[in-house]
N, C-alpha and C positions, 0 to 999 in steps of 0.2 A: 682298580680300573674305574673310570668315570662312567656313570650311566646317564643316559638321556632322560630328561624328565618329560612327561607327557604334557601337551599344551593344556592350559586350564580351560575348563568349560565355562562358558558365559554365566554370570550370576543370574539367578531367577529374576525375572522382571526387567532385566536390562535389555535394551534394544540392541540388536546386532546388525540390522539392515533397515533401509528405508522402506516404508510401507509400499506395497504394490497398488497401482490404481484398481478400483473396482472393475469387475468384468463388464459392467454396463458402459464403461468408458467415460463416465462423468468424473469431474475432479473430486478428489478427497477433500472433505471439509476438516480443517485442523481446529484446534481449540478456538472457541469463540465463534466458530462458523466461518473462519477465514479460508477461502479456497486455496488449495495447493496447485499452483500453476507453474510449469517449468519457466526458467528465465528465458526471455526472448525480447527482441526489439520490434516495435511497430504497433499499429492499432489492433491487429488481430489477437495477440495475447491479452491485451487489456480488455477487449470485448469478451474473450473467454472467461476472464476473471469476473467481469460484471455479470455475465450469464450464470456463473456458478454461485454468486452471492445469494445467500438464503433469505427467504421471506421479504420483509419490507426493505431490507438492505439492497436488494436487486434494483428496485425502483429508485432508491436514493443514489445508488452508484451510477445508474444510467443518467439520472438528472445531473449529477455532479460532473460526469464526463462531458455531457452536452454543454453545461455551464462553462467548463474550462475551454472547450473548443470554440465557443462563442466569444469568449474574452481573449483568447490567444489563437487566432486562426492557423498559424503555422506551428502549432505545438508538436513536439516530438514525444513519443510514447514508448514505454518499455515495461516489462514485468521483472522485478528482482525481489528476492527474499519474500516471495509470495505476496507481493504488493505492486500495484500499478504506480509508475512514476511518470511525471510530466516535466518536460524541459524545453529548452530552446537550443537549437543546433549551435554549437560553439560557445554556449553560455552556461552550460550546466543544467542541473535539475532543480526545480523550484517547489514541487509539490508531490506528495504521495498520500495514499490512504490505506487503511487496514481495518478488517472487521474484528470486533470484539463482541462478547455476548450481548451487551445492551446498547452498544453504539458503534458508529464508524468513526475512527480517529483520522481526521485530516491533518496531515503534517505539512507545515510550511517550513521548508528546510532552512531558509534564511529569514524566518518569521520575525526576528527582532528588528528588522528593517522596515516592517510594515506599520502604517499609521491609520487607525489605532491598532495596537497590538492585538492579535488573536488572544483569546482569554486564558488559555491554558499553557503554563510554562513547561519547561523540559530540563532535564539534567544537562543537556547540550546547551551551552550559552547562546547559540544562534537560533535554535529551533523553537517554534511556537505551534500549538495545537488548537484545533476546533473540533469539538465532538458533536456529531449529528445523532440524535436520539429519535426513536420512533414516536410519532405523535407529538413532537415538539417542534413547532415551526421556528425557522431562524431567518435572519435578514438576508435574503438572496442577493440584494443589491450590495450589501456589505461583503458578502462572500465573493461576489464577482469582482469588486473593487480590490480585495486582498489578492485575488488570483492575478489581476492585471498588474498590480504593484509588484508581486512576487516575480512575475515573468519579466518585468522591466529591469529588475535588479540582477546583479550577478548571481548565478545559481551555484549549486554545489556540484563539483565535478565527480561525485561518488564513483562512477564507473564509466 
């Protein structure tokens, strides 16, 4: 006679469920201090992400959001994969960013079409990055120009 085996218990240290948000209602900070924000469309979830960015990254994120809005007045916003995305309606997504321990990684999704190229390459042949570090100034005019160029080019239809 066949016997039913008992389901195996999860291995020690293995995650079995997603973490619950803290009781205070503030977003969980993932590794590198990246805020965990549910996926959603519009400005509100992006502002929630920026509000939850820790330390100096909060001001840098707010400034970057304002820079994007000034360069691309009709920008479309969303949060996916715990990162804010910026795009043009009907033209795809052109930019995203994500917090790491020591910097904010600005992702130009079709960055190889920009001139000059943003300085950091990617495994993806179309993507280029720019890293924002604390207390390291960067050329804001160049960043705004990259943002304008990225918005004018066909974006990535990610979602």
